[in-house]
N, C-alpha and C positions, 0 to 999 in steps of 0.2 A: 504494500500500500504506500502511496505517496500522497503528500498534502501540498496543495497549490492554492494560494489565496484563501486559506481557511476551509478548503473543501477536500475531502479524501477521495482519491481515485485508486482503482485497482484493476488488475487483469480479471478475466472471467473466472479463473480458478480462485483468486483471492476474494472476489465478491461472493462467489458461491460458498466459500468457507465462512465468511462473515455473516451471511444471511441465513444460514441454517442447514441442517442435514438433508432436507428434502429439496434444496435448490441445487441444480447441477450447472456445470459449465455450459452445457448445450442450451439450457434455459436462458442463460445470460446472453449467449450469442443470438438466440431467437428474439429476445427482447430488443436487441440492437436492430435487428432486421425488421421486426414486425411492429414494435411498440415505440420506436423512436428513441431508445436509450442512446444518449450521446456516446460517441467514441472518438478518442484522440489517438492517433498513431504516433508512436515514438520509435522510429526504426521499424522493426517487424513486430513490436509489441503494441497491443491495443489496450488502452485504459478507458474506463468508464467511471462516472461519479457514483460513489456509494449511496448518497442520499437519493438520487434519482432512481437507482436500482431498488432501493428499499421501498420507495413509493410505488413503483410498478409491482413489486412483489406483494405488497399489501393489497393493492387493487385486485391482483390475480387471486389472492387467497380468499378474498371476500366475494368474488364473482360466483354466480350460481352454476356456471358451466364447469365441466371437467370432473375429475375424481377428487374426493376429499383429500385435503393436504394432511400430513402427519400432525402438524400443529393443531389443526381443527379437531382431529380425532382425540388428541390429548385433552383439549379443553372440554370436549363433550363428556369424556369419561371422568373428568375431575368434578364435573357439576353434579 
């Protein structure tokens, strides 16, 4: 992870690690392509902002489509 102007940026692997166990590198790449997650190329490495990735992840987690996320299943079983 790198910090630039008070904002954290990371590679797909770093973002997936920070966002939780059920977020994969492939999901991050798809968010760049489909959902407009910013990407900045430094050489061959691509960095994206953590805060924007977290916003997209939260929106996806609360969406009605798709399979239930692990986090959602944990919250339901705890209630």
